[in-house]
C-alpha positions in Angstrom: -10.7 -11.2 -30.6 -7.9 -13.2 -30.3 -4.5 -11.7 -31.6 -1.7 -14.3 -32.5 1.7 -11.7 -31.9 5.1 -11.3 -30.2 4.3 -9.7 -27.1 7.4 -8.0 -26.9 6.4 -6.5 -30.4 3.2 -4.8 -29.0 3.8 -4.5 -25.3 6.0 -3.2 -22.4 7.1 -7.1 -21.8 5.3 -7.4 -18.5 2.1 -9.3 -17.5 -0.3 -6.9 -15.0 -2.5 -8.2 -11.9 -5.5 -5.9 -11.1 -3.3 -4.5 -8.2 -0.7 -3.8 -10.3 0.2 0.1 -11.6 0.4 0.5 -15.0 1.4 3.4 -17.5 -1.8 3.3 -19.0 -3.7 6.8 -17.4 -4.1 8.8 -21.0 -5.3 11.9 -18.4 -8.5 12.6 -19.9 -7.4 11.7 -23.7 -6.4 15.5 -23.8 -8.8 15.9 -26.6 -7.4 13.0 -28.4 -10.0 10.4 -29.8 -7.5 8.7 -32.2 -9.0 5.2 -31.0 -12.8 6.4 -31.3 -12.0 6.7 -34.7 -9.9 4.2 -35.6 -10.9 0.9 -33.9 -14.9 0.1 -34.2 -14.9 -3.1 -36.2 -12.1 -4.3 -33.4 -14.3 -3.6 -30.9 -16.2 -6.9 -30.3 -19.3 -6.6 -27.7 -19.8 -9.1 -25.2 -23.4 -9.9 -23.2 -21.8 -7.9 -20.0 -21.1 -4.9 -22.4 -24.8 -5.3 -23.8 -26.5 -5.5 -20.8 -25.1 -2.0 -19.9 -25.4 -0.5 -23.2 -29.5 -1.4 -22.6 -29.4 -0.2 -19.3 -27.8 2.9 -19.7 -29.3 3.7 -23.2 -32.8 2.0 -22.5 -32.6 0.7 -25.8 -32.8 -3.1 -26.8 -30.0 -5.1 -28.7 -32.0 -4.7 -31.8 -32.2 -1.2 -31.5 -28.7 -0.3 -31.0 -28.2 -2.1 -34.4 -31.1 -0.9 -36.4 -30.1 2.5 -35.2 -26.4 2.2 -36.4 -24.7 2.0 -33.2 -23.9 -1.5 -33.6 -23.5 -4.0 -36.6 -23.2 -7.8 -37.0 -20.1 -9.2 -38.6 -17.9 -12.5 -38.3 -15.0 -12.6 -36.0 -13.2 -15.6 -35.8 -16.2 -17.7 -37.9 -18.8 -16.1 -35.6 -21.2 -14.0 -35.9 -21.0 -11.4 -33.2 -21.6 -7.9 -32.8 -18.9 -4.8 -32.7 -19.2 -1.0 -32.7 -19.9 0.1 -35.8 -17.9 2.8 -37.8 -20.3 5.5 -38.8 -17.9 7.5 -41.1 -16.4 9.3 -38.7 -15.3 6.4 -36.4 -17.8 5.4 -33.3 -21.2 6.5 -33.4 -21.3 6.8 -29.7 -19.1 9.9 -30.3 -20.2 13.2 -29.3 -19.6 16.3 -31.5 -17.2 17.4 -29.1 -15.6 14.1 -29.9 -16.2 12.8 -26.8 -17.3 9.2 -25.6 -21.3 9.8 -25.0 -21.6 6.5 -23.2 -18.4 6.9 -20.8 -20.1 5.7 -18.1 -21.1 2.1 -19.4 -18.8 2.2 -22.4 -17.9 -1.7 -23.7 -15.1 -3.4 -21.6 -12.8 -3.3 -24.8 -12.9 0.6 -24.4 -12.4 0.6 -20.6 -9.8 -1.6 -21.2 -7.6 0.3 -23.5 -4.4 1.0 -24.1 -4.3 -2.7 -21.9 -4.8 -6.0 -23.5 -5.5 -9.0 -22.2 -3.2 -12.1 -22.1 -4.8 -15.4 -21.9 -2.8 -18.5 -20.3 -3.3 -21.5 -18.3 -7.1 -21.0 -18.6 -6.9 -17.8 -16.8 -5.5 -14.1 -18.2 -3.5 -11.6 -17.3 -3.6 -7.7 -18.5 -0.6 -6.4 -20.5 0.1 -2.6 -21.9 0.1 -2.1 -25.3 2.7 -0.1 -26.6 1.8 1.3 -29.7 -1.9 2.1 -30.3 -2.3 5.0 -27.6 -1.4 8.2 -29.4 -0.9 10.1 -25.9 2.0 10.4 -24.8 3.8 10.3 -20.9 1.1 8.7 -19.6 0.8 8.7 -16.0 1.0 5.4 -13.6 -2.9 4.0 -12.5 -4.0 0.9 -10.5 -5.5 -1.6 -13.1 -8.4 -1.8 -11.1 -9.0 1.7 -11.2 -8.4 2.4 -14.5 -11.1 -0.4 -15.8 -13.3 1.3 -12.9 -15.7 -2.4 -13.0 -17.9 -2.8 -9.6 -17.0 -6.4 -8.4 -14.2 -6.6 -10.7 -13.5 -10.2 -9.3 -16.9 -11.4 -10.5 -16.7 -9.3 -13.7 -13.1 -11.3 -14.4 -14.0 -14.5 -13.8 -16.9 -13.7 -16.4 -14.7 -12.7 -19.2 -12.7 -15.6 -18.6 -15.4 -17.9 -18.9 -16.8 -15.8 -21.9 -13.4 -15.8 -23.7 -12.9 -19.9 -23.2 -16.3 -20.4 -24.3 -16.2 -18.4 -27.8 -12.8 -20.3 -28.1 -14.4 -23.3 -27.8 -17.0 -22.5 -30.6 -14.5 -21.1 -33.1 -12.7 -24.5 -32.7 -15.9 -26.4 -33.4 -16.6 -23.9 -36.6 -13.1 -24.4 -37.8 -13.1 -28.5 -37.4 -16.4 -29.7 -38.3 -17.6 -30.1 -41.5 -21.2 -30.4 -40.8 -22.4 -26.9 -42.1 -25.8 -27.0 -40.9 -24.5 -27.2 -37.2 -21.7 -24.6 -38.0 -25.0 -22.2 -39.5 -27.0 -23.1 -36.6 -24.6 -22.4 -33.9 -24.2 -18.7 -35.4 -27.9 -18.1 -35.2 -28.6 -19.7 -31.8 -25.1 -17.8 -30.5 -26.9 -14.2 -31.8 -30.1 -15.3 -30.0 -29.4 -16.7 -26.8 -26.8 -14.3 -25.6 -27.5 -11.0 -27.3 -31.0 -10.6 -28.9 -33.1 -12.2 -26.2 -33.8 -9.3 -23.9 -32.1 -8.9 -20.3 -33.9 -7.8 -17.2 -32.2 -5.1 -16.5 -33.4 -4.9 -12.8 -31.7 -8.4 -12.3 -28.4 -9.3 -11.9 -26.3 -9.9 -14.9 -24.7 -12.6 -13.7 -27.2 -14.8 -12.6 -29.1 -14.4 -16.3 -26.0 -15.0 -17.8 -25.4 -18.4 -16.3 -28.4 -19.8 -17.1 -28.0 -19.4 -20.6 -25.0 -20.5 -20.5 -26.0 -23.7 -18.6 -29.0 -23.9 -21.0 -26.1 -23.7 -24.1 -24.1 -26.5 -22.4 -27.5 -29.2 -22.5 -27.6 -28.8 -26.4 -26.4 -31.7 -28.3 -25.4 -31.4 -32.1 -28.8 -32.8 -32.8 -30.4 -29.7 -31.3 -29.0 -27.2 -33.0 -29.3 -28.9 -37.0 
């Protein structure tokens, strides 16, 4: 989900790459769970997240929604899933206020307190300076903080998915074809979330196949 803000108001004014050191390490969060309790509906889930949540929990997307872990809402006019607030924050929080899915937590959770700044058809990282309540954070290399295997491939996916969603948002804002817009939202959820991923197969290969099929669609196909 894009935000249109002045970078100087929310960051330290720097842009970072994956090999840079950044003061993001919260030292295990020191018994703080503020972000997990207050940011649920802003944690939009992408297909990579669904793949790993399904693999880690042995649950389908439908089960994650029906059991109250995720809910579906409108984000920039697109129907997308986000973390559900169970009244006390994220439903993946344990009684001890620790993340119950830490090893396969969503990308936005891994990123925090970093954010992504998209520019020139790519992106850099930036440090959010107001959201995290832990003070005196330590420096850590960005790629170590993210802890994602094959980060280069993941970053390429993140970039592709971001601009794919951005283009769909532009279509939703500009098109007057209400039938097509409704169909886009139905198909987006079905193709990239509801249709099961084979967790024994490579995620990126499966996602590429779905993206290629989507690009072959015409407006007549989605009406």
